[in-house]
GUDOSE-966419 format. One line per 8 residues: number of its first residue (from 1); their letters; for each residue z, x, y negated of N, C-alpha, C. Coordinates in pm, whole numbers, plus 50000, padded with zeros to 5 digits. Example, Ala and Ser with C-alpha at 12.3 -4.5 7.8 and 13.67 -1.06 7.14 Angstrom:
1) as) 50780:51319:50569:50780:51230:50450:50780:51320:50330 ~ 50708:51285:50225:50714:51367:50106:50787:51290:49997
REM end
This chain:
1) mlrkrssv) 79206:46810:13801:79254:46941:13764:79239:46966:13614 ~ 79124:46926:13560:79099:46944:13418:79197:46863:13335 ~ 79229:46743:13384:79322:46656:13312:79461:46720:13306 ~ 79508:46783:13417:79638:46848:13419:79642:46965:13321 ~ 79534:47045:13315:79529:47160:13224:79535:47115:13079 ~ 79463:47008:13044:79464:46962:12906:79600:46903:12871 ~ 79666:46839:12967:79801:46785:12943:79901:46898:12922 ~ 79892:47000:13006:79981:47117:12993:79953:47189:12862
9) aglicclf) 79827:47207:12829:79791:47274:12703:79841:47193:12584 ~ 79828:47062:12590:79878:46975:12483:80028:46985:12468 ~ 80100:46988:12581:80244:46999:12579:80287:47134:12520 ~ 80221:47240:12561:80253:47373:12509:80227:47378:12358 ~ 80117:47320:12314:80084:47316:12172:80192:47241:12093 ~ 80236:47126:12145:80341:47047:12078:80472:47125:12070 ~ 80509:47191:12178:80632:47271:12179:80623:47386:12079 ~ 80507:47449:12070:80487:47560:11976:80502:47511:11832
17) iaaimscd) 80441:47398:11800:80450:47342:11664:80594:47303:11633 ~ 80663:47242:11729:80802:47203:11709:80890:47325:11685 ~ 80865:47433:11757:80942:47556:11739:80919:47614:11600 ~ 80796:47615:11553:80766:47667:11419:80834:47582:11313 ~ 80828:47451:11328:80890:47363:11229:81041:47380:11227 ~ 81104:47399:11341:81250:47417:11343:81288:47552:11284 ~ 81205:47654:11299:81232:47785:11239:81228:47775:11088 ~ 81130:47705:11035:81119:47691:10891:81242:47622:10833
25) ksksfdge) 81294:47519:10900:81413:47449:10852:81535:47539:10857 ~ 81546:47623:10958:81664:47708:10971:81667:47817:10864 ~ 81554:47846:10801:81550:47949:10698:81558:47890:10558 ~ 81594:47762:10547:81606:47699:10417:81744:47730:10360 ~ 81748:47822:10267:81874:47861:10204:81895:47786:10072 ~ 81800:47698:10035:81807:47625:09909:81939:47550:09895 ~ 81999:47560:09778:82122:47488:09749:82214:47569:09661 ~ 82332:47514:09639:82434:47582:09560:82534:47647:09654
33) wsgttsqg) 82567:47773:09624:82654:47853:09708:82778:47893:09629 ~ 82891:47902:09698:83016:47940:09632:83101:48020:09729 ~ 83171:48121:09675:83256:48202:09761:83350:48288:09681 ~ 83407:48387:09750:83502:48479:09687:83469:48623:09724 ~ 83513:48712:09637:83497:48855:09662:83623:48908:09729 ~ 83619:49031:09775:83737:49093:09836:83847:49115:09732 ~ 83816:49096:09604:83918:49102:09499:83982:48965:09476 ~ 83935:48862:09549:83986:48728:09529:83922:48657:09410
41) ksisftvk) 83814:48714:09357:83742:48656:09243:83628:48568:09293 ~ 83574:48487:09203:83471:48391:09243:83330:48449:09230 ~ 83243:48398:09317:83100:48426:09308:83028:48295:09341 ~ 82923:48266:09266:82842:48148:09296:82698:48179:09260 ~ 82607:48114:09331:82465:48133:09303:82387:48013:09351 ~ 82267:47998:09296:82180:47886:09332:82051:47940:09390 ~ 82011:47885:09504:81886:47922:09570:81792:47803:09561 ~ 81669:47831:09521:81568:47727:09512:81434:47790:09546
49) ehgifyvs) 81358:47725:09634:81226:47772:09672:81225:47920:09711 ~ 81323:47958:09790:81338:48095:09842:81357:48200:09732 ~ 81420:48158:09622:81450:48251:09514:81589:48225:09458 ~ 81649:48326:09397:81779:48313:09333:81754:48277:09186 ~ 81804:48162:09142:81782:48116:09006:81905:48132:08918 ~ 82022:48145:08976:82146:48152:08900:82246:48234:08978 ~ 82318:48322:08909:82426:48400:08971:82542:48407:08872 ~ 82662:48384:08921:82783:48403:08842:82883:48476:08929
57) vdfffdfg) 82935:48587:08879:83031:48665:08957:83140:48717:08865 ~ 83264:48704:08910:83380:48756:08837:83417:48887:08904 ~ 83434:48990:08824:83453:49125:08879:83563:49196:08801 ~ 83651:49264:08871:83761:49338:08810:83743:49486:08835 ~ 83729:49562:08729:83719:49707:08740:83859:49765:08742 ~ 83892:49841:08845:84023:49905:08853:84004:50044:08914 ~ 84022:50144:08830:84006:50282:08876:84138:50357:08872 ~ 84250:50285:08874:84380:50350:08871:84425:50377:08729
65) fvsssgpa) 84350:50460:08659:84388:50497:08524:84324:50407:08418 ~ 84225:50329:08457:84162:50236:08364:84121:50110:08441 ~ 84144:49996:08378:84100:49872:08440:84039:49783:08334 ~ 83950:49697:08379:83881:49609:08287:83843:49481:08360 ~ 83868:49370:08297:83828:49242:08351:83788:49154:08235 ~ 83693:49070:08257:83649:48983:08149:83596:48855:08208 ~ 83526:48780:08125:83468:48657:08178:83363:48689:08284 ~ 83335:48592:08367:83237:48610:08473:83102:48648:08414
73) etrsyqkp) 83035:48741:08481:82899:48778:08443:82806:48672:08501 ~ 82717:48618:08420:82630:48510:08463:82487:48539:08423 ~ 82395:48503:08511:82253:48516:08481:82181:48392:08533 ~ 82106:48327:08448:82037:48204:08484:81899:48202:08420 ~ 81797:48164:08497:81660:48162:08447:81584:48041:08499 ~ 81475:48008:08432:81387:47900:08477:81302:47946:08596 ~ 81273:48075:08602:81200:48133:08715:81301:48209:08800 ~ 81267:48240:08925:81364:48313:09008:81402:48448:08949
81) ithisgnk) 81532:48478:08952:81579:48611:08912:81525:48712:09013 ~ 81531:48674:09138:81480:48758:09247:81440:48669:09363 ~ 81349:48714:09444:81308:48639:09562:81384:48688:09683 ~ 81405:48599:09777:81471:48634:09902:81365:48689:09995 ~ 81391:48806:10050:81298:48872:10142:81357:48860:10282 ~ 81296:48775:10365:81352:48747:10497:81481:48669:10479 ~ 81594:48737:10495:81723:48673:10470:81809:48756:10374 ~ 81745:48846:10297:81819:48936:10207:81773:48922:10063
89) fstqvsqr) 81865:48954:09970:81829:48958:09829:81912:49063:09758 ~ 81863:49105:09644:81932:49201:09559:81893:49170:09415 ~ 81991:49162:09327:81961:49131:09188:82058:49199:09093 ~ 82010:49229:08976:82092:49285:08868:82140:49168:08785 ~ 82271:49141:08785:82326:49029:08711:82340:49064:08563 ~ 82381:49187:08536:82395:49237:08399:82371:49387:08403 ~ 82388:49452:08288:82371:49598:08287:82472:49668:08374 ~ 82586:49607:08396:82690:49675:08472:82721:49614:08608
97) isvtgmfs) 82662:49499:08641:82692:49431:08768:82564:49403:08847 ~ 82563:49441:08975:82452:49405:09065:82509:49340:09190 ~ 82429:49253:09249:82471:49179:09369:82364:49194:09476 ~ 82406:49226:09597:82316:49223:09713:82376:49125:09813 ~ 82288:49061:09889:82338:48964:09985:82248:48945:10103 ~ 82305:48886:10207:82231:48856:10329:82280:48721:10382 ~ 82186:48635:10415:82219:48505:10473:82229:48522:10623 ~ 82346:48493:10680:82361:48501:10825:82323:48369:10891
105) snttasgt) 82317:48261:10812:82268:48132:10859:82226:48054:10734 ~ 82186:47929:10752:82148:47853:10633:82270:47793:10563 ~ 82393:47828:10608:82514:47782:10542:82614:47893:10510 ~ 82589:48017:10554:82681:48128:10525:82605:48251:10479 ~ 82667:48323:10387:82608:48446:10333:82719:48544:10299 ~ 82684:48671:10290:82780:48774:10253:82704:48890:10188 ~ 82779:48978:10124:82714:49092:10061:82812:49177:09982 ~ 82757:49248:09884:82839:49335:09800:82810:49310:09652
113) vrgtinqm) 82911:49337:09572:82898:49338:09426:82929:49481:09384 ~ 82841:49539:09306:82863:49675:09257:82874:49670:09106 ~ 82982:49727:09056:83003:49733:08912:83008:49876:08864 ~ 82952:49900:08748:82953:50034:08689:83009:50023:08548 ~ 83106:50108:08518:83161:50116:08383:83193:50262:08354 ~ 83149:50309:08239:83171:50450:08201:83132:50547:08311 ~ 83019:50525:08373:82961:50607:08479:83045:50612:08606 ~ 83138:50517:08621:83216:50506:08744:83173:50377:08814
121) erevtwta) 83166:50383:08947:83122:50267:09023:83235:50212:09109 ~ 83232:50081:09125:83325:50012:09214:83244:49911:09293 ~ 83268:49902:09423:83195:49807:09507:83293:49723:09585 ~ 83270:49592:09585:83352:49499:09662:83260:49411:09747 ~ 83314:49351:09849:83237:49262:09935:83259:49117:09894 ~ 83170:49029:09937:83185:48887:09911:83135:48806:10030 ~ 83183:48684:10041:83134:48586:10138:83119:48453:10065 ~ 83021:48375:10107:82997:48245:10044:82944:48146:10145
129) tkvk) 82962:48019:10113:82906:47911:10193:82828:47817:10102 ~ 82731:47749:10162:82653:47652:10087:82738:47529:10064 ~ 82750:47487:09936:82831:47371:09904:82747:47247:09878 ~ 82621:47264:09844:82529:47150:09823:82391:47187:09874
REM end
Protein backbone atom coordinates (compact mmCIF):
# COMPACT_ATOMS: atom_id res chain seq x y z
CA UNK A 1 0.00 0.00 0.00
CA UNK A 2 2.81 2.39 0.88
CA UNK A 3 4.53 1.63 -2.41
CA UNK A 4 1.35 2.51 -4.39
CA UNK A 5 0.97 5.84 -2.53
CA UNK A 6 4.58 6.85 -3.19
CA UNK A 7 4.20 5.90 -6.88
CA UNK A 8 1.00 7.92 -7.18
CA UNK A 9 2.56 10.84 -5.31
CA UNK A 10 5.62 10.68 -7.58
CA UNK A 11 3.42 10.63 -10.68
CA UNK A 12 1.37 13.59 -9.45
CA UNK A 13 4.57 15.51 -8.66
CA UNK A 14 5.95 14.82 -12.17
CA UNK A 15 2.71 15.92 -13.82
CA UNK A 16 2.67 19.11 -11.72
CA UNK A 17 6.25 19.99 -12.70
CA UNK A 18 5.52 19.24 -16.37
CA UNK A 19 2.46 21.50 -16.26
CA UNK A 20 4.46 24.36 -14.74
CA UNK A 21 7.21 23.99 -17.33
CA UNK A 22 4.73 24.00 -20.22
CA UNK A 23 3.04 27.13 -18.83
CA UNK A 24 6.34 28.97 -18.71
CA UNK A 25 7.05 28.10 -22.36
CA UNK A 26 3.60 29.25 -23.48
CA UNK A 27 4.21 32.69 -21.96
CA UNK A 28 7.46 33.25 -23.87
CA UNK A 29 6.73 36.27 -26.02
CA UNK A 30 10.44 36.85 -26.78
CA UNK A 31 11.15 37.61 -30.42
CA UNK A 32 10.55 40.07 -33.21
CA UNK A 33 6.95 41.02 -33.95
CA UNK A 34 5.47 42.66 -37.04
CA UNK A 35 1.98 43.73 -38.03
CA UNK A 36 -0.32 46.42 -39.34
CA UNK A 37 -2.62 49.04 -37.91
CA UNK A 38 -6.24 49.61 -38.92
CA UNK A 39 -4.82 52.45 -41.07
CA UNK A 40 -2.81 49.89 -43.06
CA UNK A 41 0.44 51.23 -41.56
CA UNK A 42 3.24 49.13 -40.09
CA UNK A 43 4.02 48.35 -36.48
CA UNK A 44 6.94 46.27 -35.20
CA UNK A 45 8.44 45.60 -31.81
CA UNK A 46 10.99 43.39 -30.10
CA UNK A 47 10.36 41.43 -26.91
CA UNK A 48 13.25 40.15 -24.84
CA UNK A 49 13.25 38.76 -21.30
CA UNK A 50 9.59 39.75 -20.83
CA UNK A 51 10.23 43.37 -21.78
CA UNK A 52 9.72 45.59 -24.83
CA UNK A 53 13.11 46.76 -26.11
CA UNK A 54 12.15 48.30 -29.47
CA UNK A 55 8.97 49.76 -30.97
CA UNK A 56 8.41 51.25 -34.41
CA UNK A 57 4.97 52.43 -35.50
CA UNK A 58 3.80 54.40 -38.53
CA UNK A 59 0.80 56.59 -37.73
CA UNK A 60 -1.34 58.92 -39.84
CA UNK A 61 -3.17 61.77 -38.16
CA UNK A 62 -6.38 62.63 -40.00
CA UNK A 63 -8.95 64.88 -38.38
CA UNK A 64 -10.81 65.88 -41.54
CA UNK A 65 -9.58 69.45 -41.61
CA UNK A 66 -5.95 68.64 -40.79
CA UNK A 67 -3.80 65.61 -41.48
CA UNK A 68 -0.23 64.75 -40.72
CA UNK A 69 1.99 61.82 -41.53
CA UNK A 70 5.69 61.40 -41.20
CA UNK A 71 8.35 58.82 -40.74
CA UNK A 72 7.66 55.99 -38.35
CA UNK A 73 8.05 56.82 -34.68
CA UNK A 74 10.73 54.57 -33.21
CA UNK A 75 12.04 53.94 -29.72
CA UNK A 76 14.90 51.59 -28.93
CA UNK A 77 16.88 51.07 -25.71
CA UNK A 78 19.47 48.77 -24.17
CA UNK A 79 17.12 48.23 -21.21
CA UNK A 80 13.42 47.44 -21.56
CA UNK A 81 11.23 50.39 -22.54
CA UNK A 82 8.49 48.70 -20.54
CA UNK A 83 7.91 45.33 -18.93
CA UNK A 84 5.12 42.98 -19.90
CA UNK A 85 2.68 42.48 -17.05
CA UNK A 86 1.00 39.09 -17.44
CA UNK A 87 0.23 39.33 -21.15
CA UNK A 88 -0.18 43.14 -21.45
CA UNK A 89 2.07 46.12 -22.05
CA UNK A 90 1.80 49.86 -22.49
CA UNK A 91 4.55 52.23 -23.61
CA UNK A 92 5.08 55.80 -24.72
CA UNK A 93 6.88 55.65 -28.09
CA UNK A 94 7.25 59.43 -28.41
CA UNK A 95 5.68 62.57 -27.00
CA UNK A 96 2.75 62.13 -29.33
CA UNK A 97 2.44 58.34 -29.80
CA UNK A 98 1.63 55.61 -27.24
CA UNK A 99 1.09 51.90 -27.79
CA UNK A 100 -0.81 49.39 -25.67
CA UNK A 101 -0.94 45.71 -26.42
CA UNK A 102 -2.03 42.29 -25.31
CA UNK A 103 -0.60 38.92 -26.30
CA UNK A 104 -3.38 36.45 -27.06
CA UNK A 105 -0.80 33.67 -27.56
CA UNK A 106 2.96 33.39 -27.88
CA UNK A 107 2.59 34.12 -31.63
CA UNK A 108 -0.22 36.72 -31.87
CA UNK A 109 -0.81 40.12 -30.29
CA UNK A 110 -3.12 43.09 -30.74
CA UNK A 111 -3.73 46.50 -29.24
CA UNK A 112 -4.14 50.20 -29.87
CA UNK A 113 -1.98 53.10 -30.99
CA UNK A 114 -2.98 56.50 -29.66
CA UNK A 115 -1.68 59.65 -31.26
CA UNK A 116 -2.03 63.20 -30.02
CA UNK A 117 -1.41 66.31 -32.09
CA UNK A 118 -2.48 69.86 -31.20
CA UNK A 119 -4.50 68.50 -28.25
CA UNK A 120 -6.52 66.21 -30.54
CA UNK A 121 -6.38 62.44 -30.15
CA UNK A 122 -6.71 59.65 -32.67
CA UNK A 123 -6.74 55.95 -31.79
CA UNK A 124 -6.32 53.01 -34.14
CA UNK A 125 -6.06 49.27 -33.56
CA UNK A 126 -3.23 46.94 -34.55
CA UNK A 127 -2.51 43.23 -34.87
CA UNK A 128 0.88 41.52 -35.06
CA UNK A 129 2.47 38.11 -35.26
CA UNK A 130 5.85 36.88 -34.10
CA UNK A 131 8.19 36.68 -37.09
CA UNK A 132 11.34 35.43 -35.30
